[in-house]
N, C-alpha and C positions, 0 to 999 in steps of 0.2 A: 504493500500500500504506500502510495506516494506521500511524502511529508507535506502537510498543509502549510502554505505560506501566505503572507499578507503583504501587499504592495500599497504603500501610502504615498500620495502625491505630495510634493513639497508644499503646495498651497494648503492642503489639509493639515499637514504637520505644523505649519506656521500658526494656523488658527488654534489648534489644540495647545501648542506650546504657549501662545499668548494668553489663552484662557487659564492655563495652569499657573502662570506667573501672576495672575491677578489676586490670588489668595495664598498668603504664606502660612496661615494657621488653620485653614480649612480645606477640605477636599472639594473639588469642583468636577463637573463631568458633562457629558453630552452624548449625542447619538452619531454613529458613523454611517455615512451614505456612500453607496457605490454599487458594485456588482460582483458576482462570484460564480465560479463554474465547478465548485466542489472542492478542488485541491488548491485553488488560488482565489483569494478575496482581494479585490481592489477597492481601496478607500479613496474616493474621488474628492469628497468634501465632508464637512461635519456640521451638525447643529448644536452649538453650545447651549446649555440649559441653565436656567437660574437655580441657585441653591435654595432648597426648601427644607432640608433636614435640619433638625435642631442640634444634632450631634456633629461635631467638627470633623470626625473621621468616618462620616457616612455620606454616600451620594444616593439619592432616591430618584428613580425615574418612574413616574406614575403611568398607569395605562392610558390616561387622557393625553399625557405628553407624548407617549409613543405613538398614539393614534394621530396626533397632530403632526408629528414628524413624517409619518407615512403619507399623509395628505400633502405635505410640502414636497415630498419626493415626486408625486404625480405632477405637480406644477413645474419642478425642475426638469423632469423628463420631457415635458412638452417644450420647454424653453430651449433645452440643449439638443432636442431631437434625438435623444438616446435614452434607453430605459435605465433608471437608477432606483434603488430601494434601500431600506434600512438594513444594514449588514452587521451591526454590532454597536458597542458602546465604549466610551473611554472615560477615565477619571484620573485625577492626580493624586500623588502621594508626596505631600510636602515634608521635607526633612527626613524622610525614611526611604528604604529600598523600594524597588518597583514590584517586589514579589507579592502576589495576591494573598489577602487574608482569608480566613475561613468564611467571613461574610461576603467577600468578593467572589469566592468560589461558589457559594450558594446562590448569589445573585446571578452569576453567569449560568449556573445550571438551570435556574428558572427560565432564563431567556432561551436556552437551548431546548427546553421542553416545547417551545413554540416553533423554533427553527434550529435544527441541529447544526447548521453552518454558522450560526451567530457567534461572533468573536468578541474578545475584550482586549482593550489596550490600556496600559497603565504608564503614566508619566511620573518619574521620580524627579522632583525639582527642589531647589533650595538646599542641595546637599553639598557641603564644603569638603574639599580635599584636605587631608591632614597637612598642617604646616604650609598651607598655600591659600592665597586669597581667592582662587578660582573655584567655580562651582561645577558640578558634574550633573548633566541631564541624561537620564536613562529612559529608554522606551522598551516596554515588554509586551508581547502579544501572548494571549493564552486562551484556553478553553478549559472546561471542567468535565470530569467523568462522574459516573454515578456514585463513586465513593468519595466525591469531592476532592479528588486529587488533581493537581495542576497538570495540564498538557501544554507545554511550551510551543509557541508558534514562531516560525522564522519571519522576521519583519525587515523590509528594506524600503528605503525612500527612493522613489522613481517617478520621473515626469510622465505625463500622458503623451503618447505619440500623436502628433498632428492635432494638438489642442486648438479649439476654436475660440474666438473672442467671447462667445457666450459663456464658456467655461470660466474665464477670468472675471466676467461680470458677476457670475454667481459666487465665485470665491471672494470677491471684494465685498459683496453684500453680506456674506456670512462672516467675514472678518469683522465687519462693522457690528454684527449682532453680539459680539463679545461685550462691547460697551453697553449694549442694550440690557444684557443680563445683569451687569453691575448696577446700571441705573435702576432697573426694576427691583432688584434686591434692596438697594439703598432706599428707594421710595417706600417699599413695603415695611422695612424696619423703621423708617422715619415716621410713617403714618401710625404705626403701632405705638411709637414713643409719644407722638403728639396726642394720641387718643388717651394715653395714660396720664400725660402731664397737663392736659387742657383744663381740668378742674382747678389746678394750682397756678397755671400760667395762662391768663386770659388772652394774651396776644399770640398764643401758639399757632392759631390758624394763619395769621399774617406771616409768621416765620416759615411755615410750610409753603405758602404761596411764593414767598421770596426764593426759597430753595428750589422750588419747581421751575421758576423762571431761569435760575442759574443752570439747572440741568438741561432745559430746552436749548440754551445757548451752547452748552457743551455738545449736545446732540447734533446741532447744526454744524459745528466745527468738524465733528467726526464724520458726518455725511459728506462734507466737502473733501475730506481726506480720502474717503473711499472712492469718490467720483474721480479725483485726481489720479489715484492709483489705477483705476480702470482705464482711463484715457492714456496714461503713461504706458501701460502694458500694451494697449492696442497700437499706440504709436511705434513701439519697439517691434511689434510683430509685423506691422506694415513696412517698416524700414528693412527688416530681415527679408521679407518677401520681395521687396524692390531690389535689394542687393543680389538675391538669388537669381532673379529674372534677368539681371544685366551681366551675370557672370557667364563667360564663354567656356 
């Protein structure tokens, strides 16, 4: 039986790594999107998800969130004119090794009960080397068997052949969604705090409105950055095409 392998595009890797580095004390995660043929799973992009667990070392993906991601895959498939689907999940391990915990293995097993090809990726971040200021980032792919034993998967980072501009547009949009996750999480926590403090702080609602306006401004800046990234990538692709067409 051939060893199962996972191919991750650089764009998907960048989104996951960016998401992992947004929380140093809590785990974050999301859903992997791509395609698979049994022995090989290709992760084309990802859907970062907002933290909902009250425990810092847990990542919860609800059935509603999973269903929402499946629906988004249908939209991406139409836009990119190629079929993609939910193929797995990812989460971070800040300050610890990438090896899956017993909770990770059970979560993975639950996903595999719905789809035996479902995979898991773990990013180990904020890990410092001994006697060195540098940090080490590790990426591990795994599945789980019925005895909750880890089955390690070979993972490599590889670009998509003949990527179309639509792929980069999708990647830029999902890169931007990392900031949306942080914003939504912050608003949720802030709303809960204001609700608790409002009886004691009459101007709490005004404070919330001011902070929301600040977040809207930050959101506008992030959107501009994503648009610039998409246009820059498109320009580079067009330049490469032009250079190739003039080469004898």
